[in-house]
KEDO-149156 format. One record per atom (N, C-alpha, C): atom name; x, y, z; residue number from 1. Coordinates in Angstrom, 1 decimal. Example, Ala and Ser with C-alpha at 12.3 -4.5 7.8 and 13.67 -1.06 7.14 Angstrom:
2
N/13.2/-5.7/7.8/1
CA/12.3/-4.5/7.8/1
C/13.2/-3.3/7.8/1
N/12.8/-2.2/7.1/2
CA/13.7/-1.1/7.1/2
C/12.9/0.0/7.9/2
This chain:
88
N/0.9/-1.2/0.0/1
CA/0.0/0.0/0.0/1
C/0.9/1.2/0.0/1
N/0.6/2.2/-0.9/2
CA/1.3/3.4/-0.9/2
C/0.4/4.5/-0.3/2
N/0.9/5.2/0.7/3
CA/0.2/6.2/1.4/3
C/0.9/7.6/1.2/3
N/0.2/8.6/0.7/4
CA/0.8/9.9/0.4/4
C/0.1/10.9/1.1/4
N/0.8/11.9/1.6/5
CA/0.2/13.1/2.3/5
C/0.8/14.4/1.7/5
N/-0.1/15.3/1.2/6
CA/0.3/16.6/0.7/6
C/-0.3/17.6/1.7/6
N/0.5/18.4/2.3/7
CA/0.1/19.5/3.2/7
C/0.3/20.8/2.5/7
N/-0.7/21.7/2.5/8
CA/-0.6/23.0/1.9/8
C/-1.2/24.0/2.9/8
N/-0.9/25.3/2.6/9
CA/-1.5/26.3/3.5/9
C/-0.5/26.7/4.6/9
N/-1.1/27.1/5.7/10
CA/-0.3/27.6/6.8/10
C/0.1/29.0/6.6/10
N/0.7/29.6/7.6/11
CA/1.1/31.0/7.6/11
C/2.0/31.3/6.4/11
N/3.0/30.5/6.2/12
CA/4.0/30.7/5.1/12
C/3.6/30.1/3.8/12
N/2.6/29.3/3.8/13
CA/2.1/28.7/2.5/13
C/3.1/27.7/1.9/13
N/3.9/27.1/2.7/14
CA/4.9/26.1/2.1/14
C/4.2/24.8/2.0/14
N/4.3/24.2/0.9/15
CA/3.8/22.8/0.6/15
C/4.8/21.8/1.1/15
N/4.2/20.7/1.6/16
CA/5.1/19.6/2.1/16
C/4.4/18.3/1.6/16
N/5.2/17.4/1.1/17
CA/4.8/16.1/0.6/17
C/5.6/15.0/1.1/17
N/5.0/13.9/1.4/18
CA/5.7/12.7/1.9/18
C/4.9/11.4/1.5/18
N/5.6/10.3/1.4/19
CA/4.9/9.1/1.1/19
C/5.6/7.9/1.8/19
N/4.8/6.9/2.1/20
CA/5.2/5.7/2.7/20
C/4.7/4.5/1.9/20
N/5.6/3.6/1.6/21
CA/5.2/2.3/0.9/21
C/5.2/1.3/2.0/21
N/4.1/0.6/2.3/22
CA/4.1/-0.3/3.4/22
C/4.5/-1.7/3.0/22
N/4.8/-1.9/1.7/23
CA/5.2/-3.3/1.2/23
C/6.4/-3.7/2.0/23
N/6.3/-4.9/2.6/24
CA/7.5/-5.5/3.3/24
C/7.7/-5.0/4.7/24
N/6.9/-4.1/5.1/25
CA/7.0/-3.6/6.5/25
C/6.4/-4.6/7.5/25
N/7.0/-4.8/8.6/26
CA/6.4/-5.7/9.6/26
C/5.2/-5.1/10.3/26
N/5.0/-3.8/10.2/27
CA/3.9/-3.1/10.8/27
C/2.8/-2.7/9.8/27
N/2.9/-3.3/8.6/28
CA/2.0/-2.9/7.5/28
C/0.5/-3.0/7.9/28
N/0.1/-4.0/8.7/29
CA/-1.3/-4.1/9.1/29
C/-1.8/-2.9/9.9/29
N/-0.9/-2.4/10.7/30
CA/-1.2/-1.2/11.5/30
C/-1.4/0.0/10.6/30
N/-0.5/0.2/9.6/31
CA/-0.6/1.3/8.7/31
C/-1.9/1.2/7.9/31
N/-2.3/-0.1/7.4/32
CA/-3.5/-0.3/6.6/32
C/-4.7/0.1/7.4/32
N/-4.8/-0.3/8.6/33
CA/-6.0/0.0/9.5/33
C/-6.1/1.5/9.7/33
N/-5.0/2.1/10.0/34
CA/-5.0/3.6/10.2/34
C/-5.4/4.3/8.9/34
N/-4.9/3.9/7.8/35
CA/-5.2/4.5/6.5/35
C/-6.7/4.4/6.2/35
N/-7.3/3.2/6.4/36
CA/-8.7/3.0/6.2/36
C/-9.5/4.0/7.1/36
N/-9.2/4.1/8.3/37
CA/-9.9/5.0/9.2/37
C/-9.8/6.4/8.8/37
N/-8.6/6.8/8.4/38
CA/-8.3/8.2/8.0/38
C/-9.1/8.5/6.7/38
N/-9.1/7.6/5.8/39
CA/-9.9/7.8/4.5/39
C/-11.4/7.9/4.7/39
N/-11.9/7.1/5.6/40
CA/-13.3/7.1/5.9/40
C/-13.8/8.5/6.4/40
N/-12.9/9.2/7.1/41
CA/-13.3/10.5/7.7/41
C/-13.0/11.7/6.7/41
N/-12.5/11.4/5.5/42
CA/-12.2/12.5/4.6/42
C/-13.3/12.8/3.7/42
N/-13.1/13.8/2.9/43
CA/-14.1/14.3/1.9/43
C/-13.5/14.1/0.5/43
N/-14.4/14.0/-0.5/44
CA/-14.0/13.9/-1.9/44
C/-13.6/15.1/-2.5/44
N/-13.9/16.3/-1.9/45
CA/-13.5/17.6/-2.4/45
C/-12.9/18.4/-1.3/45
N/-12.0/19.3/-1.6/46
CA/-11.3/20.0/-0.5/46
C/-12.4/20.9/0.3/46
N/-12.4/20.7/1.6/47
CA/-13.4/21.5/2.4/47
C/-12.8/22.9/2.7/47
N/-13.6/23.8/3.1/48
CA/-13.1/25.1/3.5/48
C/-12.3/25.0/4.8/48
N/-11.2/25.7/4.8/49
CA/-10.3/25.7/5.9/49
C/-10.5/27.0/6.7/49
N/-9.5/27.2/7.6/50
CA/-9.5/28.4/8.4/50
C/-8.3/29.2/7.9/50
N/-8.3/30.5/8.1/51
CA/-7.2/31.3/7.6/51
C/-5.9/30.8/8.3/51
N/-4.8/30.7/7.5/52
CA/-3.5/30.2/7.9/52
C/-3.5/28.8/8.4/52
N/-4.6/28.0/8.2/53
CA/-4.6/26.6/8.6/53
C/-4.1/25.7/7.5/53
N/-3.8/24.5/7.9/54
CA/-3.3/23.5/6.9/54
C/-4.4/22.8/6.3/54
N/-4.2/22.5/5.0/55
CA/-5.1/21.6/4.3/55
C/-4.3/20.4/3.8/55
N/-5.0/19.2/3.8/56
CA/-4.3/18.0/3.5/56
C/-5.0/17.2/2.4/56
N/-4.2/16.5/1.6/57
CA/-4.8/15.5/0.7/57
C/-4.1/14.2/1.0/57
N/-4.9/13.2/1.4/58
CA/-4.4/11.9/1.8/58
C/-4.7/11.0/0.6/58
N/-3.7/10.3/0.0/59
CA/-3.9/9.5/-1.1/59
C/-3.4/8.1/-0.7/59
N/-4.3/7.1/-0.9/60
CA/-4.0/5.7/-0.6/60
C/-4.2/4.9/-1.8/60
N/-3.1/4.3/-2.4/61
CA/-3.2/3.5/-3.6/61
C/-4.1/4.2/-4.7/61
N/-3.8/5.5/-4.9/62
CA/-4.5/6.3/-6.0/62
C/-5.8/6.9/-5.7/62
N/-6.4/6.6/-4.5/63
CA/-7.7/7.2/-4.1/63
C/-7.4/8.3/-3.1/63
N/-7.9/9.5/-3.3/64
CA/-7.6/10.7/-2.5/64
C/-8.9/11.2/-1.7/64
N/-8.6/11.7/-0.5/65
CA/-9.6/12.4/0.3/65
C/-8.9/13.7/0.8/65
N/-9.7/14.6/1.2/66
CA/-9.2/15.9/1.7/66
C/-9.7/16.2/3.1/66
N/-8.9/16.9/3.8/67
CA/-9.3/17.3/5.2/67
C/-8.5/18.6/5.6/67
N/-8.9/19.3/6.6/68
CA/-8.3/20.5/7.0/68
C/-8.2/20.6/8.5/68
N/-7.2/21.3/9.0/69
CA/-7.1/21.7/10.4/69
C/-8.2/22.7/10.6/69
N/-8.8/22.8/11.7/70
CA/-8.7/22.0/12.9/70
C/-9.6/20.8/13.0/70
N/-10.2/20.5/11.9/71
CA/-11.3/19.4/11.9/71
C/-10.8/18.1/11.4/71
N/-9.6/17.7/11.8/72
CA/-9.0/16.4/11.5/72
C/-9.6/15.4/12.5/72
N/-9.8/14.2/12.0/73
CA/-10.2/13.1/13.0/73
C/-8.9/12.6/13.6/73
N/-9.0/11.9/14.7/74
CA/-7.8/11.4/15.4/74
C/-7.0/10.5/14.4/74
N/-7.6/9.7/13.6/75
CA/-6.9/8.8/12.7/75
C/-6.2/9.6/11.6/75
N/-6.8/10.7/11.1/76
CA/-6.2/11.5/10.1/76
C/-5.0/12.2/10.7/76
N/-5.1/12.7/11.9/77
CA/-4.0/13.4/12.6/77
C/-2.8/12.5/12.8/77
N/-3.1/11.3/13.2/78
CA/-2.1/10.3/13.5/78
C/-1.4/9.9/12.2/78
N/-2.2/9.6/11.1/79
CA/-1.6/9.1/9.9/79
C/-0.8/10.2/9.2/79
N/-1.3/11.5/9.2/80
CA/-0.6/12.6/8.6/80
C/0.8/12.8/9.4/80
N/0.7/12.7/10.7/81
CA/2.0/12.9/11.5/81
C/3.0/11.8/11.1/81
N/2.5/10.5/11.1/82
CA/3.4/9.4/10.8/82
C/4.0/9.5/9.4/82
N/3.2/9.8/8.4/83
CA/3.7/9.9/7.0/83
C/4.7/11.0/6.9/83
N/4.3/12.2/7.4/84
CA/5.3/13.3/7.3/84
C/6.6/13.1/8.0/84
N/6.5/12.3/9.1/85
CA/7.7/12.0/9.9/85
C/8.6/10.9/9.2/85
N/7.9/9.8/8.8/86
CA/8.7/8.6/8.3/86
C/8.8/8.6/6.8/86
N/8.0/9.3/6.1/87
CA/8.0/9.2/4.7/87
C/9.1/9.9/4.0/87
N/9.2/9.7/2.7/88
CA/10.3/10.3/1.9/88
C/9.7/11.2/0.9/88
């Protein structure tokens, strides 16, 4: 499973992108479950955000959903954090 996160917005407007490929990872099941939960809470189109807030596009195996701060679900917040931290 390939999980991608694109973060845009914020005060400086700097875009950040990272992805994780779970193939061959011993913790792949944990990533898959978290990705499914995060995708379930997302929207098919970008929602309105708040001024200077971050907007996110989460893509899992080619299917994308959108979400924004401060209305992230716990699963979205955790997945975004993990991908931006561990991804390349």
